[in-house]
N, C-alpha and C positions, 0 to 999 in steps of 0.2 A: 685485735681482740686477744691474740696470743700474748703480746707484749704486756697488755694490761693485766691479764690473768697471772702471768709470771710475777709481775710487780706486786700484785695483791697477795699472792701466795707467799712470796718471800717476806713481805711486810708482816703478815700474820704469823708466819713461822718464826721470825726473828724476835719480834716485839710483843706480839699478842694484841696490840692496839692497832689503830688505823695507820694511815701512811705517815711515817715519821722518818726524817732524813738520817737520824742517828741510828746506827745498828751495826750489824756485822759487815764484814767486807763483801760477803755474798750479796747482801741487800744493796750495798753501794754499787756493785757492778751491775746489778739488774736495773737499778734506778738510773745510772749513768747511760747504760745502753738504751733504755727507753727514752731518755731525754735526747740522746744523739739521733735516734730514729725519728723522733718528733720534730726535731729542728731541721732535718733534711727533707721532710715530706713536702712542705710547700714548694721548695725548689723543684723537686721531682714532678709535682703536679703541673707547675708552670711550663717546664720544658716539654713534658709529655703532651700537654694540650697544644702547645705551639707547634711541635713537630707533627702531630697528627693532623692539625688543621691546615698548616701551611705547606707541608711536604707530602707525606704519605702515611696513611693510617695503619696499614699492615705492619711495616717495620717498626713504627712507633709503638703499636700494641705489643709486639713481640719484645721489644726492649723494655716496655713497662712491666710485663710479666717477669722478665728476667731480673729486673730491678727488685721486684717484690721478693723473689727467691733469694737474691743476694742479700737483702736486708735481713731476711730470716737467718741466713748463714752468718752474717755479721753479729746478730743478736746472740745466737747460740754460741758463737765463738767467743763473744765478750763474757759469757758466763764462766768460761774456763779461764785459761790464761789470757792476758790481754794481747799477746802476740798471735793468738789463734783468730782474732778478729781482723787482723791486717789484710788477709786475702779478700775477705768480703768487702772491706772498706775500699781497697784499690779497684776491685771489680766494679763496685758501685760507682766510683768516680769515672771509670771508663764508659759505663752506660750513660751516665749523665752527660758526659762529653759528646757521645754519639747523638743523643737527643738534642743537645744544644747545636751541634753542627747541622743536624737536619733542619732545625728551626732557622738557622742562618741561611741555609741553602734555599729554603722556602721564601724567606724575605727577599733575598737577592733575585730569585726568579720573578717575584712580583714586580720588583723595580725594573728588571729587564723587560718585562712585558709592558709596563707602564711607559718607560722612556724610549725603548728601542723597538718594541713590537715583536721581539723574539722570545719564544716560549721554550724553555728547557725542561718542562715538567716531566715529560716522558723519560728523558735522560736521568733526571734526578731520582725518579722513582725506581728506575732500573738499577742505578748505582746503590741506593739505600737498601733495596731488596737483596742485592748481591752481598753487601757488606754486613747486613744484620746477622746472618748466621755466624760470622766471625766473632760475634760477642760471646759465643759459647766457649771459645778458646781461653783457658785460664791464664 
């Protein structure tokens, strides 16, 4: 909602008409940041759900909340200089990688149970719970 509000505000402030692509550089930055966030959202949802369902819910939820804060930082950084958005972008990539690795660990655990009968779920949950606070390190 914040991203849409900022886009609408900049559109009306710059042009006075509805959403138009041509405008000031400030509008272009807001529009581009909004598009970037919209394009990464389906990937985030997919890995968040897979990590939560297949591995562990608490670390996945923590990483999901961190990702939402990071996207906010990316968006606000993109409104200034483009180099200000780089830390948010890199931090977001790290969180997506963490969620993806959680998903892969959950899938591997499923196949280990299916083929070999050995369950490593407790170990995986312990490791992901221990690693998830490390996401706070910039």
